[in-house]
C-alpha positions as CSV (number, residue, x, y, z in Angstrom):
1,M,56.3,104.7,92.3
2,A,55.1,101.9,94.6
3,P,57.0,102.4,98.5
4,E,58.7,99.2,98.3
5,E,60.2,100.4,95.2
6,S,60.4,104.0,96.4
7,A,62.7,102.2,99.4
8,G,64.4,100.5,97.2
9,N,65.9,103.5,95.3
10,V,67.0,104.8,98.3
11,R,68.7,102.0,99.7
12,L,70.6,101.4,96.1
13,L,71.5,105.7,96.2
14,R,72.5,105.5,100.0
15,S,74.8,102.5,98.6
16,F,76.4,104.3,96.1
17,E,76.8,107.3,98.2
18,R,78.1,106.1,101.0
19,R,81.0,103.7,98.4
20,F,81.6,106.5,96.6
21,L,82.5,109.5,99.2
22,A,85.0,107.0,100.9
23,A,86.3,105.3,97.3
24,R,85.5,102.0,98.5
25,P,86.6,99.3,95.6
26,L,84.3,99.6,92.8
27,C,83.9,95.8,93.1
28,S,81.7,96.4,95.9
29,F,79.1,98.7,94.8
30,P,75.6,97.1,94.5
31,W,76.1,97.2,90.1
32,Q,73.7,94.4,89.4
33,S,71.1,96.1,91.4
34,L,71.4,99.1,89.2
35,E,71.3,96.9,85.9
36,E,67.8,95.4,87.6
37,K,66.6,99.1,87.6
38,L,68.2,100.1,84.3
39,K,65.7,96.9,82.7
40,E,63.2,97.9,84.9
41,S,62.9,101.8,83.7
42,P,63.2,103.1,80.4
43,D,64.9,106.7,81.0
44,S,67.8,107.8,83.0
45,E,66.4,109.2,85.7
46,V,68.2,106.5,88.2
47,L,71.8,107.6,86.3
48,R,71.2,110.9,87.4
49,E,70.1,110.6,90.8
50,I,73.4,108.2,90.7
51,L,75.8,110.9,89.3
52,Q,74.5,113.6,92.0
53,K,74.7,111.2,95.3
54,T,78.7,110.7,93.8
55,V,80.4,112.9,91.5
56,K,78.5,115.8,91.6
57,H,78.0,115.4,95.4
58,P,78.9,119.0,96.9
59,V,81.3,116.8,99.6
60,C,83.1,115.7,96.4
61,A,83.0,119.5,94.7
62,Q,84.8,120.8,97.8
63,H,87.0,117.1,98.4
64,P,87.2,115.3,95.9
65,P,88.2,111.7,95.2
66,S,91.0,110.9,93.2
67,V,91.0,111.7,89.5
68,K,91.7,108.0,88.5
69,Y,88.9,106.5,90.6
70,T,86.4,108.5,90.0
71,R,87.4,107.9,86.0
72,C,87.0,104.3,86.5
73,F,83.8,104.9,88.1
74,L,82.9,106.7,85.7
75,S,83.7,104.3,83.4
76,V,81.9,101.5,84.7
77,L,78.7,103.6,84.9
78,I,78.7,104.6,81.7
79,R,79.4,100.8,80.4
80,K,76.2,100.4,82.6
81,H,74.2,102.6,80.5
82,E,75.4,101.4,77.1
83,A,74.3,97.7,77.9
84,V,70.7,98.7,78.3
85,H,70.4,102.3,76.4
86,T,70.9,103.2,72.8
87,E,71.0,106.7,73.2
88,P,74.3,107.9,74.7
89,S,73.7,109.6,78.2
90,D,74.8,113.4,77.7
91,E,75.5,114.0,81.4
92,L,77.5,110.6,82.3
93,Y,80.1,111.5,79.1
94,E,80.3,115.3,79.9
95,A,81.2,114.6,83.8
96,L,83.7,111.9,82.4
97,A,85.3,114.6,80.0
98,K,85.3,116.8,82.9
99,I,87.6,113.9,85.0
100,L,89.7,112.8,81.7
101,A,91.2,117.2,81.9
102,A,91.3,116.8,84.8
103,E,95.1,116.6,86.8
104,E,96.0,113.3,89.3
105,S,97.5,114.0,92.5
106,T,99.6,111.8,95.0
107,Q,96.9,113.2,97.7
108,C,92.7,112.3,97.5
109,H,90.2,112.9,99.6
110,R,87.5,110.1,101.3
111,S,84.6,110.9,102.9
112,Y,82.1,109.1,105.2
113,L,78.1,110.1,106.1
114,L,78.1,110.1,110.8
115,P,75.0,109.1,111.6
116,S,74.0,112.9,111.9
117,G,74.4,113.4,107.9
118,T,77.7,115.2,108.3
119,P,80.5,114.3,106.1
120,L,83.7,113.8,108.0
121,T,86.4,114.1,105.3
122,L,90.0,112.8,105.2
123,S,92.7,113.4,102.9
124,E,94.6,110.3,102.4
125,S,97.4,109.2,99.8
126,T,96.2,107.1,97.1
127,A,98.9,104.4,97.6
128,I,98.6,102.1,100.2
129,V,102.4,102.2,100.9
130,S,103.9,106.3,101.0
131,H,106.7,108.1,102.2
132,G,107.5,104.5,104.0
133,T,104.3,103.8,105.9
134,T,101.0,102.5,105.5
135,G,98.8,105.5,107.4
136,L,98.5,107.9,105.5
137,V,95.6,105.5,104.2
138,T,92.5,104.5,106.5
139,W,91.9,101.2,107.5
140,D,89.2,98.7,107.8
141,A,89.9,98.2,111.9
142,A,89.5,101.9,112.1
143,L,86.2,102.1,110.4
144,Y,85.2,99.4,112.7
145,L,86.1,100.9,115.8
146,A,84.6,103.7,115.1
147,E,81.3,102.2,114.5
148,W,81.5,100.7,118.0
149,A,82.4,104.0,119.5
150,I,79.8,106.1,118.2
151,E,77.2,102.8,119.9
152,N,79.5,103.1,123.5
153,P,80.0,106.5,124.0
154,A,80.0,106.4,127.6
155,A,83.8,104.4,127.0
156,F,84.7,108.4,125.8
157,T,82.4,110.8,126.9
158,H,84.1,113.6,129.4
159,R,87.2,111.4,129.2
160,T,90.8,111.9,128.6
161,V,91.3,109.9,124.9
162,L,94.6,108.7,124.4
163,E,95.1,107.0,120.6
164,L,98.2,105.2,119.5
165,G,99.4,104.8,116.0
166,S,96.3,107.3,114.7
167,G,97.0,107.6,111.0
168,A,95.0,109.2,108.6
169,G,92.9,110.0,111.8
170,L,89.2,108.4,111.5
171,T,88.9,106.3,114.6
172,G,89.7,109.9,116.3
173,L,87.6,112.3,114.3
174,A,84.4,110.1,114.7
175,I,85.0,110.1,118.5
176,C,85.4,113.8,118.7
177,K,82.6,114.7,116.4
178,M,80.0,112.0,118.2
179,C,81.4,111.2,122.0
180,H,81.7,114.2,123.4
181,P,85.7,113.2,124.7
182,K,87.2,115.9,127.1
183,V,90.2,115.7,125.8
184,Y,91.7,113.6,122.5
185,I,95.4,112.4,121.9
186,F,96.2,111.7,118.4
187,S,99.4,110.0,118.8
188,D,101.6,108.7,115.7
189,Y,105.7,108.6,115.3
190,H,106.3,109.3,111.6
191,N,106.5,112.9,109.9
192,R,104.6,112.5,107.2
193,V,102.1,111.1,109.2
194,L,101.8,113.2,111.9
195,E,101.5,116.3,109.3
196,Q,98.6,114.8,107.0
197,L,96.7,113.7,110.8
198,R,96.6,117.8,112.0
199,G,95.6,118.6,108.3
200,N,92.8,116.6,109.2
201,V,91.6,117.6,112.1
202,L,91.7,121.2,111.0
203,L,90.0,119.8,108.1
204,N,86.8,119.0,110.0
205,G,86.6,121.7,112.3
206,L,88.6,120.9,115.1
207,S,91.2,123.4,116.7
208,L,94.8,122.5,117.9
209,E,95.0,125.5,119.4
210,P,93.2,125.7,123.2
211,D,90.5,128.0,123.3
212,V,89.0,129.9,126.5
213,T,85.7,131.2,124.2
214,S,85.7,127.6,122.0
215,D,82.4,125.3,122.8
216,P,83.1,123.6,126.3
217,E,81.2,120.4,124.1
218,R,83.9,120.5,122.0
219,P,87.1,118.5,123.3
220,L,90.9,119.7,123.3
221,V,92.8,118.2,120.6
222,M,96.3,117.2,120.7
223,V,98.4,115.5,118.3
224,A,101.7,114.5,119.6
225,Q,104.4,112.2,118.2
226,L,105.2,109.3,119.9
227,D,107.6,106.5,119.1
228,W,106.7,103.2,121.3
229,E,109.8,102.0,121.0
230,V,111.5,105.1,123.1
231,A,108.3,106.5,124.9
232,T,109.4,106.9,128.8
233,V,107.3,106.3,131.8
234,S,107.5,110.1,132.4
235,Q,106.1,111.3,128.8
236,L,103.4,108.7,128.7
237,S,102.6,110.1,132.4
238,A,101.9,113.7,130.9
239,F,98.9,112.4,129.1
240,Q,96.9,111.3,132.2
241,P,94.8,109.0,129.7
242,D,91.1,107.6,131.0
243,T,90.9,105.7,127.5
244,V,93.3,104.0,125.2
245,I,92.3,103.0,121.9
246,A,94.3,101.8,119.0
247,A,93.0,99.9,115.3
248,D,95.0,98.1,112.8
249,V,98.4,98.3,114.7
250,L,99.0,94.7,114.8
251,Y,100.5,94.2,111.4
252,C,104.5,92.7,111.9
253,P,105.9,91.2,115.5
254,E,108.2,94.0,115.7
255,V,105.8,96.3,116.0
256,I,103.1,94.2,118.5
257,L,105.7,94.0,121.0
258,S,106.9,97.3,120.7
259,L,102.8,98.0,121.2
260,V,103.0,95.6,124.6
261,G,105.9,97.9,125.9
262,V,103.9,100.5,125.9
263,L,100.8,99.6,127.1
264,Q,103.5,98.3,129.8
265,R,104.9,101.5,130.3
266,L,101.3,103.3,130.1
267,A,100.0,100.8,133.4
268,A,103.4,102.2,135.3
269,C,102.5,105.3,135.2
270,C,98.8,105.0,135.8
271,R,98.6,102.0,139.0
272,D,96.1,104.0,140.9
273,R,93.4,104.5,137.5
274,A,94.9,102.3,135.0
275,P,92.7,103.3,131.7
276,D,90.3,101.8,129.7
277,V,92.4,99.6,127.1
278,Y,90.7,98.9,123.2
279,V,92.2,97.6,120.4
280,A,90.8,96.8,117.1
281,F,92.5,94.9,114.4
282,T,91.5,92.9,111.2
283,M,92.1,89.3,110.9
284,R,95.0,89.0,108.1
285,N,97.6,86.4,109.9
286,P,96.1,84.5,113.0
287,E,99.9,83.7,113.9
288,T,100.1,87.6,114.1
289,S,97.4,88.1,116.4
290,Q,98.1,85.0,118.4
291,L,101.3,86.3,119.1
292,F,99.8,89.5,120.6
293,T,97.4,87.6,122.9
294,T,100.9,85.8,124.0
295,E,102.7,89.1,124.8
296,L,99.3,89.8,126.7
297,G,100.1,87.1,128.7
298,Q,103.6,87.3,129.0
299,A,103.1,90.6,130.2
300,R,100.4,90.1,132.7
301,I,97.4,92.3,130.5
302,R,94.2,90.5,130.7
303,W,91.9,90.6,127.8
304,E,88.6,89.8,126.5
305,V,86.7,90.2,123.2
306,V,84.2,93.1,123.2
307,P,80.9,91.7,121.4
308,P,80.3,93.0,118.2
309,H,78.1,95.7,117.9
310,E,74.8,96.2,115.8
311,Q,75.2,98.8,113.7
312,K,77.1,99.2,109.7
313,L,78.0,102.9,109.6
314,F,80.4,102.8,107.0
315,P,81.7,101.2,104.2
316,Y,84.3,98.3,104.5
317,E,84.8,94.9,103.9
318,E,82.1,92.8,105.4
319,H,83.7,89.3,105.0
320,S,86.7,91.0,107.0
321,E,87.4,89.2,110.5
322,T,87.6,92.4,112.9
323,S,87.6,92.3,116.4
324,I,88.3,94.7,119.0
325,L,90.2,93.5,122.7
326,K,89.3,95.1,125.9
327,L,92.5,95.3,128.0
328,T,92.9,95.2,131.3
329,L,96.4,96.9,132.5
């Protein structure tokens, strides 16, 4: 195999692996590249390799994506195979038969590979809206902020970090794994989100109990219930954060007003040492982001756009406009 062809195979397999583990939409997979590979090769070796990187991946064996997602993925893979090869693939059909016998669940797993190759796995809801909240799934701005954090660890290393609206926990877990904070405080207000969040912290080998014998490089991790509407200056001052982050929390006017209010109270309790604040969001409605910057101005909170980072580590919608604002309280 020529070096160029070998490198192309590695990129193709890597793309399938990252997207499948994270259960990204099937339309985002490089199907055209796969079709070209299948036409070039008379055997099914590339399909066997894709199976090993997806459905039969060691991470999926322990923490599988949803049954429905896996079934749909295998169905597409079989169609691609049948369009080129006359002989059926026993491995593909065996994998499909196994997943057809599996039980559906309202929970699934999504996994993301860190630069070290270590998987970061989250238990999430199979529905975008569940239990009256959207906080049980990972949104693209959380992935974008996690990438920026990994590329800019100095903003978090040996610092106390407070995350507002942690949701499923992706950003915070990536920071805890890669940026060496001293203390990391996940927070949210919804009881079901907090329950899932605690489970995800434990799922990734972090402890919620202080342990004097633990590795000093591992952060002290806490999960706090924090309602922005009623959080007091006294409650917020107990956190003493050096860095405050939030991702994908600008989804309606009421939430924006609550967020600006809690930022004002954070400023009031940290006058001597105002924390660095980073808010990541995906531009879905220009009026919503405009409202946020307008409210920041009225609250006398300065803001600037953070330059985009270089590395694309996680699979998410590449065409969406996602930004990070740095706020000065």
